[in-house]
Structures are given as structure tokens and as C-alpha cells.
LUMGUPA-736915 format. One record per residue: z, x, y of N, C-alpha, C in turn; chain. Coordinates in Angstrom, 3 decimals. Layout:
BEGIN
nzz;nxx;nyy;cazz;caxx;cayy;czz;cxx;cyy;chain
Z;X;Y;Z;X;Y;Z;X;Y;A
...
END
This chain:
BEGIN
nzz;nxx;nyy;cazz;caxx;cayy;czz;cxx;cyy;chain
8.713;-20.076;0.644;7.406;-19.739;1.177;6.525;-20.977;1.126;A
5.752;-21.156;2.170;4.888;-22.330;2.221;3.510;-22.038;1.623;A
2.746;-23.103;1.424;1.439;-22.958;0.768;0.464;-22.161;1.620;A
0.584;-22.240;2.930;-0.300;-21.472;3.814;-0.091;-19.971;3.602;A
1.134;-19.575;3.384;1.438;-18.171;3.133;0.848;-17.712;1.798;A
0.915;-18.565;0.777;0.308;-18.246;-0.524;-1.207;-18.087;-0.408;A
-1.819;-18.956;0.372;-3.271;-18.865;0.563;-3.627;-17.566;1.276;A
-2.880;-17.229;2.325;-3.121;-15.991;3.070;-2.913;-14.772;2.180;A
-1.891;-14.807;1.344;-1.609;-13.705;0.419;-2.740;-13.553;-0.602;A
-3.230;-14.657;-1.117;-4.334;-14.630;-2.086;-5.608;-14.096;-1.453;A
-5.891;-14.507;-0.226;-7.082;-14.026;0.471;-6.991;-12.527;0.759;A
-5.818;-12.084;1.176;-5.629;-10.644;1.419;-5.776;-9.846;0.130;A
-5.222;-10.372;-0.959;-5.346;-9.720;-2.266;-6.824;-9.511;-2.589;A
-7.602;-10.574;-2.485;-9.032;-10.502;-2.796;-9.760;-9.557;-1.841;A
-9.462;-9.644;-0.558;-10.109;-8.792;0.439;-9.829;-7.315;0.180;A
-8.556;-6.967;-0.036;-8.195;-5.567;-0.222;-8.766;-5.001;-1.519;A
-8.756;-5.804;-2.579;-9.322;-5.336;-3.849;-10.827;-5.118;-3.699;A
-11.516;-6.089;-3.116;-12.968;-5.952;-2.938;-13.321;-4.778;-2.030;A
-12.614;-4.636;-0.937;-12.854;-3.520;-0.024;-12.621;-2.179;-0.720;A
-11.545;-2.108;-1.496;-11.230;-0.871;-2.210;-12.282;-0.558;-3.272;A
-12.586;-1.550;-4.096;-13.474;-1.341;-5.239;-14.928;-1.148;-4.818;A
-15.390;-1.953;-3.871;-16.807;-1.913;-3.506;-17.151;-0.867;-2.449;A
-16.199;-0.510;-1.609;-16.497;0.411;-0.515;-15.707;1.719;-0.621;A
-14.389;1.622;-0.546;-13.574;2.823;-0.404;-13.526;3.704;-1.652;A
-13.705;3.123;-2.832;-13.735;3.957;-4.040;-14.931;4.893;-4.060;A
-15.924;4.624;-3.234;-17.122;5.456;-3.188;-17.080;6.454;-2.037;A
-15.936;6.519;-1.361;-15.765;7.450;-0.245;-14.818;8.559;-0.681;A
-15.317;9.763;-0.685;-14.467;10.917;-0.957;-14.886;12.007;0.022;A
-13.982;12.363;0.882;-14.277;13.327;1.929;-13.830;14.727;1.515;A
-14.782;15.588;1.280;-14.548;16.988;0.919;-13.730;17.155;-0.357;A
-13.723;16.169;-1.213;-12.994;16.244;-2.467;-11.479;16.185;-2.317;A
-11.009;16.067;-1.093;-9.558;16.069;-0.850;-9.027;14.787;-0.244;A
-9.906;13.942;0.258;-9.438;12.733;0.930;-10.070;11.504;0.294;A
-9.214;10.668;-0.250;-9.642;9.376;-0.776;-8.900;8.301;-0.005;A
-9.603;7.475;0.768;-8.908;6.412;1.498;-8.569;5.236;0.578;A
-7.353;4.757;0.694;-6.890;3.595;-0.082;-6.324;2.566;0.874;A
-6.834;1.341;0.794;-6.337;0.246;1.638;-5.473;-0.723;0.847;A
-5.659;-0.767;-0.470;-4.996;-1.806;-1.259;-3.469;-1.767;-1.234;A
-2.805;-0.622;-0.994;-1.330;-0.680;-0.889;-0.829;-1.513;0.294;A
-1.728;-1.817;1.234;-1.332;-2.614;2.395;-0.754;-3.965;1.994;A
-1.251;-4.548;0.923;-0.731;-5.845;0.489;0.758;-5.744;0.145;A
1.143;-4.709;-0.556;2.554;-4.519;-0.923;3.373;-4.106;0.293;A
2.797;-3.271;1.141;3.499;-2.824;2.345;3.857;-4.013;3.235;A
2.937;-4.971;3.357;3.150;-6.132;4.229;3.600;-7.377;3.488;A
3.935;-7.249;2.230;4.336;-8.392;1.421;5.443;-9.169;2.131;A
5.293;-10.495;2.248;6.333;-11.289;2.915;7.706;-11.063;2.270;A
8.724;-11.081;3.089;10.074;-10.782;2.612;10.608;-11.842;1.666;A
10.072;-13.052;1.733;10.548;-14.126;0.881;10.004;-14.096;-0.542;A
9.047;-13.216;-0.811;8.481;-13.127;-2.165;9.549;-12.528;-3.083;A
9.858;-13.198;-4.198;10.863;-12.637;-5.113;10.401;-11.293;-5.685;A
11.361;-10.497;-6.067;11.046;-9.148;-6.556;10.093;-9.195;-7.746;A
10.329;-10.123;-8.683;9.455;-10.215;-9.854;8.033;-10.602;-9.439;A
7.904;-11.413;-8.387;6.590;-11.801;-7.882;5.853;-10.617;-7.289;A
6.573;-9.808;-6.545;5.979;-8.600;-5.967;5.527;-7.627;-7.042;A
6.359;-7.463;-8.073;5.996;-6.567;-9.169;4.784;-7.090;-9.941;A
4.707;-8.398;-10.107;3.560;-8.990;-10.795;2.282;-8.788;-9.981;A
2.353;-9.038;-8.687;1.208;-8.829;-7.794;0.774;-7.361;-7.836;A
1.746;-6.451;-7.771;1.444;-5.021;-7.796;0.766;-4.619;-9.095;A
1.267;-5.123;-10.205;0.683;-4.767;-11.497;-0.768;-5.255;-11.598;A
-0.979;-6.523;-11.252;-2.324;-7.092;-11.364;-3.294;-6.362;-10.434;A
-2.883;-6.144;-9.201;-3.752;-5.451;-8.252;-4.031;-4.027;-8.714;A
-2.991;-3.312;-9.123;-3.161;-1.941;-9.596;-4.031;-1.865;-10.830;A
-3.869;-2.826;-11.725;-4.682;-2.855;-12.941;-6.157;-3.068;-12.604;A
-6.438;-3.993;-11.686;-7.822;-4.273;-11.299;-8.458;-3.054;-10.635;A
-7.756;-2.442;-9.685;-8.295;-1.253;-9.010;-8.469;-0.125;-10.027;A
-7.496;0.060;-10.900;-7.594;1.099;-11.925;-8.743;0.866;-12.886;A
-8.999;-0.377;-13.215;-10.094;-0.716;-14.120;-11.436;-0.254;-13.541;A
-11.608;-0.455;-12.246;-12.875;-0.095;-11.605;-12.969;1.386;-11.245;A
-11.892;2.130;-11.391;-11.938;3.565;-11.107;-11.783;4.396;-12.376;A
-11.760;3.735;-13.517;-11.558;4.422;-14.802;-10.260;5.235;-14.806;A
-9.267;4.725;-14.140;-7.959;5.382;-14.084;-6.935;4.427;-14.678;A
-7.140;4.058;-15.901;-6.337;3.022;-16.547;-4.838;3.231;-16.387;A
-4.239;2.367;-15.611;-2.796;2.361;-15.442;-2.249;3.201;-14.312;A
-3.017;4.159;-13.800;-2.488;5.048;-12.755;-2.224;4.289;-11.453;A
-3.167;3.472;-11.048;-2.993;2.707;-9.809;-1.884;1.668;-9.972;A
-1.810;1.070;-11.160;-0.745;0.096;-11.424;0.619;0.781;-11.359;A
0.738;1.964;-11.939;2.014;2.690;-11.922;2.438;3.042;-10.494;A
1.490;3.539;-9.697;1.810;3.916;-8.320;2.188;2.696;-7.481;A
1.464;1.596;-7.666;1.755;0.389;-6.904;3.067;-0.258;-7.343;A
3.336;-0.243;-8.643;4.623;-0.750;-9.131;5.787;0.072;-8.582;A
5.597;1.388;-8.498;6.659;2.262;-7.987;6.987;1.944;-6.532;A
5.956;1.779;-5.688;6.272;1.493;-4.284;6.811;0.077;-4.106;A
6.425;-0.834;-4.986;6.987;-2.184;-4.930;8.464;-2.148;-5.299;A
8.795;-1.328;-6.263;10.184;-1.190;-6.699;11.034;-0.495;-5.628;A
10.470;0.492;-4.964;11.190;1.276;-3.944;11.244;0.548;-2.597;A
10.348;-0.385;-2.378;10.201;-1.071;-1.089;11.498;-1.627;-0.500;A
12.336;-2.358;-1.258;13.570;-2.883;-0.648;14.474;-1.795;-0.065;A
14.538;-0.666;-0.721;15.363;0.438;-0.221;14.797;0.977;1.092;A
13.471;1.149;1.142;12.850;1.635;2.376;12.975;0.616;3.505;A
12.888;-0.666;3.177;13.061;-1.699;4.203;14.458;-1.642;4.806;A
15.471;-1.478;3.949;16.853;-1.370;4.450;17.035;-0.096;5.268;A
16.351;0.978;4.872;16.478;2.256;5.568;15.844;2.208;6.958;A
14.623;1.692;7.040;13.888;1.715;8.307;14.124;0.505;9.195;A
14.555;-0.611;8.597;14.788;-1.830;9.365;16.163;-2.396;9.026;A
17.245;-1.718;9.459;18.590;-2.216;9.136;18.815;-3.592;9.768;A
19.521;-4.422;9.051;19.795;-5.765;9.548;18.614;-6.710;9.406;A
17.669;-6.349;8.557;16.494;-7.184;8.319;16.911;-8.506;7.690;A
16.432;-9.596;8.244;16.794;-10.915;7.762;15.537;-11.610;7.245;A
15.531;-11.992;5.963;14.344;-12.596;5.342;13.895;-13.863;6.058;A
14.820;-14.730;6.416;14.461;-15.993;7.040;13.889;-15.764;8.436;A
14.447;-14.788;9.120;14.036;-14.496;10.480;12.649;-13.854;10.521;A
12.376;-12.967;9.601;11.171;-12.157;9.659;9.963;-12.771;8.972;A
10.118;-13.271;7.768;8.958;-13.766;7.026;8.054;-12.625;6.626;A
6.981;-12.438;7.382;6.039;-11.363;7.091;6.351;-10.137;7.937;A
6.212;-8.986;7.323;6.369;-7.738;8.067;5.110;-7.478;8.860;A
5.259;-7.006;10.068;4.091;-6.569;10.831;4.525;-5.650;11.958;A
3.533;-5.068;12.574;3.739;-4.073;13.624;4.501;-4.619;14.821;A
4.210;-5.837;15.232;4.838;-6.381;16.433;6.295;-6.786;16.213;A
6.637;-7.216;15.023;8.007;-7.669;14.755;8.982;-6.530;14.471;A
8.479;-5.406;14.005;9.375;-4.343;13.557;9.495;-3.184;14.530;A
8.583;-3.079;15.459;8.576;-1.930;16.358;7.639;-0.858;15.814;A
6.900;-0.256;16.690;5.836;0.665;16.297;6.347;1.878;15.529;A
7.346;2.577;16.053;7.788;3.821;15.435;8.281;3.605;14.005;A
9.210;2.670;13.821;9.744;2.415;12.477;8.666;1.912;11.532;A
7.751;1.095;12.042;6.675;0.582;11.202;5.757;1.708;10.733;A
5.403;2.604;11.628;4.538;3.732;11.265;5.230;4.615;10.231;A
6.499;4.919;10.430;7.248;5.748;9.478;7.336;5.044;8.120;A
7.569;3.750;8.135;7.627;2.960;6.899;6.287;3.006;6.160;A
5.190;2.780;6.871;3.856;2.801;6.252;3.550;4.172;5.680;A
3.762;5.209;6.450;3.467;6.569;5.977;4.325;6.905;4.757;A
5.580;6.495;4.763;6.460;6.749;3.611;5.957;6.035;2.363;A
5.590;4.784;2.507;5.086;4.022;1.354;3.788;4.628;0.822;A
2.890;4.993;1.721;1.611;5.583;1.309;1.839;6.951;0.672;A
2.729;7.743;1.233;3.021;9.064;0.668;3.583;8.955;-0.749;A
4.497;8.047;-0.961;5.064;7.850;-2.301;3.982;7.383;-3.267;A
3.184;6.420;-2.829;2.090;5.907;-3.663;1.134;7.037;-4.059;A
0.704;7.815;-3.069;-0.260;8.883;-3.336;0.343;10.004;-4.178;A
1.614;10.321;-3.942;2.255;11.363;-4.752;2.236;10.969;-6.225;A
2.641;9.748;-6.504;2.669;9.282;-7.899;1.261;9.222;-8.469;A
0.331;8.645;-7.717;-1.035;8.486;-8.199;-1.691;9.832;-8.518;A
-1.646;10.760;-7.582;-2.353;12.025;-7.776;-1.637;12.968;-8.745;A
-0.313;12.898;-8.793;0.390;13.738;-9.768;0.134;13.230;-11.189;A
0.060;11.929;-11.362;-0.298;11.389;-12.678;-1.746;11.722;-13.027;A
-2.610;11.777;-12.015;-4.012;12.110;-12.257;-4.182;13.536;-12.756;A
-3.527;14.489;-12.121;-3.722;15.892;-12.527;-2.866;16.252;-13.733;A
-1.655;15.723;-13.798;-0.731;15.922;-14.910;-0.639;17.393;-15.331;A
-0.628;18.267;-14.348;-0.579;19.698;-14.648;-0.015;20.440;-13.448;A
0.820;21.414;-13.714;1.346;22.226;-12.613;0.333;23.260;-12.145;A
-0.687;23.528;-12.954;-1.729;24.473;-12.556;-2.497;23.961;-11.344;A
-2.624;22.671;-11.245;-3.369;22.065;-10.142;-2.444;21.482;-9.075;A
-1.190;21.923;-9.067;-0.208;21.358;-8.138;-0.622;21.564;-6.683;A
-1.110;22.753;-6.324;-1.524;23.039;-4.951;-2.657;22.141;-4.502;A
-3.654;21.975;-5.372;-4.780;21.095;-5.059;-4.301;19.655;-4.921;A
-3.436;19.226;-5.841;-2.915;17.858;-5.800;-2.102;17.636;-4.531;A
-1.325;18.621;-4.136;-0.520;18.507;-2.920;-1.408;18.352;-1.685;A
-2.485;19.143;-1.622;-3.414;19.012;-0.495;-4.073;17.631;-0.506;A
-4.430;17.163;-1.672;-5.052;15.836;-1.797;-4.077;14.733;-1.384;A
-2.811;14.907;-1.764;-1.773;13.942;-1.382;-1.646;13.886;0.140;A
-1.547;15.038;0.774;-1.358;15.099;2.224;-2.566;14.517;2.964;A
-3.763;14.981;2.633;-4.953;14.518;3.350;-5.245;13.041;3.082;A
-5.070;12.606;1.847;-5.307;11.196;1.530;-4.254;10.301;2.175;A
-3.018;10.792;2.279;-1.975;10.030;2.961;-2.313;9.854;4.430;A
-2.812;10.903;5.053;-3.182;10.820;6.468;-4.295;9.800;6.668;A
-5.382;9.927;5.907;-6.530;9.034;6.088;-6.181;7.590;5.699;A
-5.421;7.410;4.628;-5.034;6.054;4.203;-4.077;5.412;5.201;A
-3.133;6.186;5.714;-2.181;5.654;6.696;-2.900;5.221;7.967;A
-3.837;6.031;8.420;-4.619;5.669;9.609;-5.401;4.387;9.348;A
-6.033;4.305;8.190;-6.812;3.121;7.819;-5.919;1.874;7.753;A
-4.758;2.001;7.138;-3.831;0.875;7.007;-3.285;0.449;8.362;A
-2.894;1.410;9.194;-2.373;1.075;10.523;-3.463;0.451;11.397;A
-4.680;0.935;11.266;-5.795;0.350;11.999;-6.052;-1.084;11.541;A
-6.020;-1.307;10.237;-6.208;-2.662;9.697;-5.110;-3.598;10.199;A
-3.870;-3.133;10.195;-2.750;-3.951;10.682;-2.916;-4.246;12.171;A
-3.294;-3.242;12.936;-3.509;-3.438;14.371;-4.616;-4.456;14.632;A
-5.715;-4.348;13.893;-6.832;-5.277;14.070;-6.440;-6.703;13.649;A
-5.654;-6.831;12.586;-5.188;-8.164;12.161;-4.313;-8.784;13.232;A
-3.419;-8.002;13.813;-2.487;-8.522;14.822;-3.204;-8.809;16.128;A
-4.192;-7.983;16.520;-4.884;-8.207;17.781;-5.763;-9.457;17.708;A
-6.255;-9.802;16.508;-7.032;-11.033;16.328;-6.163;-12.256;16.547;A
-4.901;-12.184;16.090;-3.986;-13.327;16.201;-3.490;-13.532;17.630;A
-3.468;-12.457;18.395;-2.940;-12.548;19.763;-3.933;-13.136;20.735;A
END
């Protein structure tokens, strides 16, 4: 990976954390929808980043977001889980993926349908872990399930919109 990629990754890290902490953490729609943008960094993490690097980035980002939401460790756990599961999902949705060929994942390089399914899957896994750890009770399973579904929808739309806007700026 070149230094320009590290700079871009660092800027995205800062942007997503600030956007999440300063804006999106204060948005809750009907008590069931919480938009999250910060998983986008892991979703689009360049393929050349070593696994330990991705896990370190996920932990630090999750810890920072969790610190500002008083959810100590929950965001880190959810982000670490999707970082760990990511290679399997990449092989599933993008067979024959070549690290040297691809570099960074994005909508234009992977195809719209597979990219959307990949994003929704990553967000769904993240939200399932996050909200189930938050409620930690089967009594609230129905409420947590509704929150998972609605938050996955709103977060996926937000993430796909952000990716589309990033790509349209470059074109």
C-alpha cells in the first residue's frame, strides 16, 4: 500500500468518526432507527491491508465511537466481528477477487448488485451484534429485532449514498 492510500484511510477514519459522534449519534428516528456510517471504513477497507491492521483499525474506531455513546466495548465488538467475517463475505460475493487487481473496494469495480448485497450483509451483521449486546435479554428480542431491521435499512441507504457520492465526485 502506498502513502497516499494511508492518508486517504486516515482522513476517512477521522471523517466517519466525527460524522458519527457529532451528528449521527444524536439522530434516533422513532426509537427504532439509529443511522451508523462508521462501518463504511471497514466495508471499504483496501484489500491490501493486513488482517491484523484491519482488526486494529476496527478496535480503535469502535472504541472511540463507543466511548462517545457510553456503550463501552459494544461498538468495538460489532466492528471487530465484521472485520473478522469480512474475508469470508468478500469470497462469497466477489469470487475470484484479486488483491493486486482491486486495491480498494467500491461500487464501480464490484458491480452494483453484489456490492449492495455485501454492504447490507455487513451492516446487518454489525447491527445484529451491536443491538443484541445492547439489550442482552430475550425479553426485548422483538424490539431488538425491529431495531436491527430498521437501523440496517437506514444505515445501508446512508452508506450506499455516501459511496455513490464519493465515486461520483471522482468521475
